[in-house]
C-alpha positions in Angstrom: 93.8 99.2 98.2 92.9 100.3 101.7 96.5 100.2 103.0 95.3 102.0 106.2 92.1 99.9 106.5 89.8 102.8 105.7 91.6 105.0 108.2 91.2 102.6 111.1 95.0 102.2 111.5 95.6 105.9 111.9 92.4 107.5 113.1 92.8 106.1 116.6 96.1 104.2 116.8 96.4 101.6 119.5 98.4 102.6 122.6 100.6 99.6 121.9 101.4 100.8 118.4 102.2 104.3 119.6 104.5 102.8 122.3 106.3 100.6 119.6 106.8 103.6 117.4 108.1 105.7 120.3 110.3 102.9 121.6 111.9 102.3 118.3 112.5 105.9 117.5 110.5 106.0 114.3 110.4 109.6 112.9 107.7 108.6 110.3 104.0 108.7 111.0 101.9 105.5 110.8 100.6 106.7 107.4 104.2 107.3 106.1 105.4 103.9 107.3 102.5 102.1 105.8 102.7 103.8 102.4 106.5 103.5 102.2 106.3 99.8 103.1 103.8 99.2 100.3 105.7 101.2 97.7 108.8 99.2 98.6 107.1 95.9 97.7 108.3 94.6 94.3 104.9 93.3 93.3 103.0 96.5 94.1 103.0 99.1 91.3 100.2 101.4 92.6 98.7 102.2 96.0 95.1 103.3 96.4 95.1 105.0 99.8 91.5 106.1 99.9 92.2 109.8 100.7 89.1 111.7 101.8 90.5 115.2 102.5 92.8 117.6 100.7 95.2 117.4 103.7 95.4 113.6 103.2 96.1 114.1 99.5 98.9 116.6 100.3 100.4 114.3 103.0 100.4 111.3 100.6 102.0 113.4 97.8 104.7 114.6 100.2 105.5 111.1 101.4 105.7 109.9 97.8 108.0 112.7 96.7 110.8 111.6 99.1 113.4 109.0 98.2 113.3 106.3 100.7 114.6 102.8 101.4 113.4 101.0 104.4 116.3 99.0 105.7 115.9 95.5 107.2 115.9 97.0 110.7 113.0 99.2 110.0 111.2 96.4 108.1 111.5 94.1 111.2 110.0 96.9 113.4 107.1 97.3 110.9 106.6 93.6 111.1 106.1 93.9 114.8 103.5 96.6 114.3 101.8 94.5 111.7 101.7 91.5 114.0 100.0 93.6 116.8 97.3 94.6 114.4 96.9 91.2 112.8 96.4 89.6 116.2 93.7 92.1 117.2 91.7 92.2 113.9 89.3 89.3 113.9 87.4 90.3 110.7 89.2 92.3 108.0 86.4 94.9 107.6 87.2 98.6 106.9 83.6 99.7 107.5 83.4 101.0 104.0 79.6 100.2 104.1 79.5 98.7 100.6 77.6 95.8 102.2 74.8 98.0 103.6 72.6 97.0 100.7 71.9 93.8 102.6 68.4 92.7 101.7 67.8 91.7 105.3 68.7 95.2 106.6 71.6 93.8 108.6 74.2 96.5 109.5 77.1 94.3 108.9 80.0 96.7 109.8 78.5 97.6 113.1 78.4 93.9 114.0 82.1 93.5 113.5 82.9 96.5 115.8 80.7 95.5 118.8 
């Protein structure tokens, strides 16, 4: 669930991530890399990608239709991308706003993104 962190990983990709993708010659988009990586994990049988537009649905379906096998080289490069994100994300919040029912009227997601 939330493999793209509510879209945060792809809406405005970090310059460092774009550079890594360009430097390593990835032909896949960030969305494609993330979903393929998840689908390749033995313990994952379903991916809930939180699509919010018909274009996202179409993109995810097209990605899923293709046979793929991410080799060790690609997996290592994806690990580098993951590490960049992991080191930057202090709180694992996707800004889904489920917590906005806070009885003290605290806008919790906005605090995490100050």
